[in-house]
Structures are given as structure tokens and as C-alpha cells.
C-alpha positions as CSV (number, residue, x, y, z in Angstrom):
1,M,61.0,-6.8,-72.9
2,N,62.1,-9.8,-70.8
3,F,58.9,-11.7,-71.3
4,D,60.8,-14.3,-73.4
5,R,62.7,-15.5,-70.2
6,F,59.3,-15.9,-68.5
7,L,58.2,-18.2,-71.4
8,D,61.4,-20.2,-71.3
9,H,60.3,-21.6,-68.0
10,F,57.3,-23.1,-69.5
11,D,58.9,-24.5,-72.7
12,D,58.8,-28.3,-73.0
13,S,61.9,-30.3,-72.4
14,T,62.7,-33.3,-74.6
15,I,61.6,-35.7,-72.0
16,T,58.2,-34.0,-71.6
17,T,57.8,-34.0,-75.4
18,M,58.6,-37.7,-75.5
19,K,56.0,-38.4,-72.7
20,K,53.4,-36.5,-74.6
21,H,54.0,-38.4,-77.9
22,Y,54.0,-41.7,-75.9
23,W,50.7,-40.8,-74.2
24,T,49.1,-39.7,-77.5
25,A,50.3,-42.9,-79.3
26,K,49.1,-45.1,-76.4
27,Q,45.6,-43.4,-76.4
28,M,45.4,-43.9,-80.2
29,I,46.3,-47.6,-80.0
30,R,43.8,-48.1,-77.1
31,S,41.0,-46.5,-79.2
32,K,41.9,-48.5,-82.3
33,L,41.8,-51.7,-80.3
34,G,38.4,-50.7,-78.9
35,K,39.4,-50.5,-75.3
36,K,37.5,-48.0,-73.2
37,E,39.4,-45.5,-71.1
38,D,39.0,-45.5,-67.4
39,E,36.3,-42.9,-66.4
40,H,38.5,-41.6,-63.5
41,L,41.4,-41.0,-66.0
42,E,39.0,-39.1,-68.3
43,A,37.8,-37.0,-65.3
44,S,41.4,-36.4,-64.3
45,D,42.3,-35.3,-67.8
46,Q,39.3,-32.9,-67.9
47,D,40.3,-31.3,-64.7
48,L,44.0,-30.9,-65.9
49,D,42.8,-29.5,-69.2
50,T,40.6,-26.9,-67.4
51,K,43.6,-25.9,-65.3
52,L,45.8,-25.7,-68.3
53,N,43.3,-23.5,-70.2
54,L,43.0,-21.2,-67.2
55,F,46.8,-21.0,-67.0
56,R,47.1,-20.2,-70.8
57,S,44.4,-17.6,-70.4
58,V,46.2,-16.0,-67.5
59,R,49.5,-16.1,-69.3
60,D,48.1,-14.5,-72.5
61,T,46.3,-11.8,-70.5
62,S,49.5,-11.1,-68.5
63,F,51.5,-10.9,-71.8
64,N,48.9,-8.5,-73.2
65,L,48.9,-6.4,-70.1
66,L,52.7,-6.1,-70.1
67,S,52.6,-5.2,-73.7
68,N,50.0,-2.4,-73.2
69,I,52.0,-1.1,-70.2
70,E,55.1,-0.8,-72.4
71,N,53.1,1.0,-75.1
72,Y,51.6,3.3,-72.5
73,Q,55.1,4.1,-71.1
74,A,56.3,4.9,-74.6
75,Y,53.4,7.2,-75.4
76,L,53.6,8.8,-72.0
77,L,57.3,9.5,-72.5
78,D,56.5,11.1,-75.9
79,A,53.8,13.3,-74.3
80,I,56.2,14.3,-71.5
81,L,58.9,15.4,-74.1
82,V,56.4,17.3,-76.3
83,E,54.8,19.0,-73.4
84,N,58.1,20.0,-71.9
85,E,59.4,21.4,-75.2
86,L,56.1,23.3,-75.8
87,G,56.4,24.8,-72.3
88,K,60.0,25.9,-72.9
89,Y,58.9,27.4,-76.2
90,F,56.1,29.4,-74.6
91,K,58.3,30.7,-71.9
92,D,61.0,31.7,-74.4
93,R,58.5,33.4,-76.6
94,G,56.9,35.1,-73.6
95,K,60.3,36.6,-72.6
96,K,60.7,38.1,-76.2
97,E,57.1,39.4,-76.3
98,K,56.7,43.2,-76.2
99,R,53.1,43.4,-75.0
100,E,52.8,42.8,-71.3
101,Q,49.5,40.9,-71.3
102,T,50.6,38.5,-74.0
103,K,54.0,38.1,-72.3
104,T,52.3,37.1,-69.0
105,V,49.9,34.6,-70.7
106,L,52.7,32.9,-72.6
107,T,55.1,32.7,-69.6
108,A,52.3,31.4,-67.4
109,S,51.2,28.8,-70.0
110,G,54.8,27.7,-70.4
111,R,55.3,27.2,-66.7
112,C,52.0,25.2,-66.5
113,L,53.1,23.0,-69.4
114,I,56.5,22.3,-67.8
115,Y,54.9,21.6,-64.4
116,N,52.5,19.2,-66.1
117,S,55.3,17.4,-67.8
118,H,57.1,16.9,-64.5
119,Q,53.9,15.5,-63.0
120,R,53.6,13.1,-65.9
121,A,57.2,12.1,-65.4
122,A,56.4,11.3,-61.7
123,I,53.5,9.0,-62.9
124,R,55.8,7.2,-65.3
125,Q,58.3,6.1,-62.6
126,P,56.1,3.5,-60.9
127,L,55.2,2.0,-64.2
128,V,58.9,1.5,-65.1
129,R,59.3,-0.5,-61.9
């Protein structure tokens, strides 16, 4: 999955990290000296924190959704392969069967399973995109 490239865009650079450490140290010194923070600055931080929490929530949800879609694709591919092989097996056994009624049922069941596997494969294509 190429989600790692998506996360690289949001990794912190050295300058951003230094700014964070500077801001944290500055706030700690201000609080030790007993200086009050500006109420507008606190409101601004609260708004930013809310937006950052929303962003992280959306990012985590998107990551989980992508992960679930990949798992679904893998399970869907397994179902397609198994259903197709079972259909081929039923058709093959139907051709070798001596009783006409059993031969018809096995062949028809095999065709249905193969058709269903092709339909599942058609569903999978948009998910791959």
C-alpha cells in the first residue's frame, strides 16, 4: 500500500520540530514566571487543536477505510478463484457423469458458479482503481 507516501507529506521537518520545542519551552518559562497567556492566543490554540484533532480523526479513518478495502479485495479475489475452480470442477464432473439428470444439474451448477465468479471479478475492478 502506498499510504506511507501520504503520511510523508505530513511528517514534521526539522524546522517545524524546532519551532514546537521553542514554543513549548517558551510556554513553560512563561508559566514558571507566573505570566498569564493572552486569552486570544488561548482561543486561537483551542481552535487549532480542534482542527488538528479533526484532521487526525479523518486521517485515521481514511487509513482504516483503505486498509479494509484492501482486505476486502484480497478476500474477494480468494472467493473469485475458489468459485471459479468449483464451477470448473462441477462442469468437468458433469461431463463424466453417466446419469442424465445428475449430468444436467452438475453442468448447470458449474456454469452458474463460473458466471458468478466473473460477476465478482467485475465488482473487483472498480475497487482496484
